[in-house]
N, C-alpha and C positions, 0 to 999 in steps of 0.2 A: 194395419200394425201388426194382425196379428201372425201375418205370414212372413212381416221380418223378426216378427221374435222366431219363429219354427228358422228362417235359415238363419238365424244369428249361432241359434242352439247346435242346427244339424252341420256346420260350419267349426265352432268351437269343440263338436265330439268327436270330428274328424282331427283335428289336430289333437288331440286327450289321447287317442288312440294309438295316433302315430309316435308321439310323444312316451307312451307305455309300453310300446314296443320296444323302441329304442332303450327306455330305461330297462327291461329286460334282460337284451340283448348287450348292454351295453354298461349298466349300474348306473352307478352317478358322474362318470366321467367328466360331464359338462363341470363338476364342483373346482375346476381347475382352472378354468374361465374365469379370466379377471372382465371388471366392466367393459375396460377398454376395446380387449377382444369382443365382447359380445354386440359391443356396438358396433365396428368393426364388420361380423359377419351378418349383422342389418344393415347398415350399407353397401356391402356387396349382394346383398340379396336384392335389395332396391335396385341398382344401376343394373342387375339382369333384366330385372323387369322391366324396363323401362328403356332398356335397348332392344330390350323384342317388340316391344308395342312400338318406338319409334322408328325401327328397321324393319319391323312384318315380318321378317325371317328368323329363324333360328336354326343355325349348323347341328346342334346334336336336338334329337326327339325327344325332348323334353317336357311335361304338361307346365306352363308357365304357372297356374294355381298351385303347385308340389312350393315356387317361392313363396305365395303369399301365407302357407303355413309354415313353412321355415321363420318365417319375420315373425308368424304371432311366436312360434314356442320359442326364439331367440328371446323374444321378448318378455316371456313370462320365466322363463330361465333366468334373465337380469333382474324382473321383479322379487324372485325367489333368493337371488343371490344377498340382494340388500338387504330383505329380511332375513337372513341367517347371517351376512356382518353383521349387522344390529345388535342380531342375540349373542355375537360374540363365537358362533357355532365355525370352527376353524375343520371340522370333519367331513372325507373327503366321502365317508361311505354316509348316505341318510337311508331308514327306513323308510322301503317303497309308499309303506299306507301315510307316514309323514308327508313325503312328497306328493301325494296324489292328493292330498287336503291341501296344501298349497296352491300346487295345479289350479285347484277348482276354487 
């Protein structure tokens, strides 16, 4: 069980580091995404993973684990969007500290 917890937190850390890096580069660009758009992105990533797993071949040299990281981050973005919508927050820019707290 201890290994599972360590592995979980290691994966979360990788996901959060990528999310934070993209926040620095793009800001809160994700705020314009509606919930159905986020659902579509999650579906696209899941289809890509399934295709790679079923075919055993990929034409683009990418790490399938990156697709899993993207799914986690899109899910967290959706949860943050829901929270912000429920608050009535329509601001496109959210302070980095707030986003970091929401992500955690």
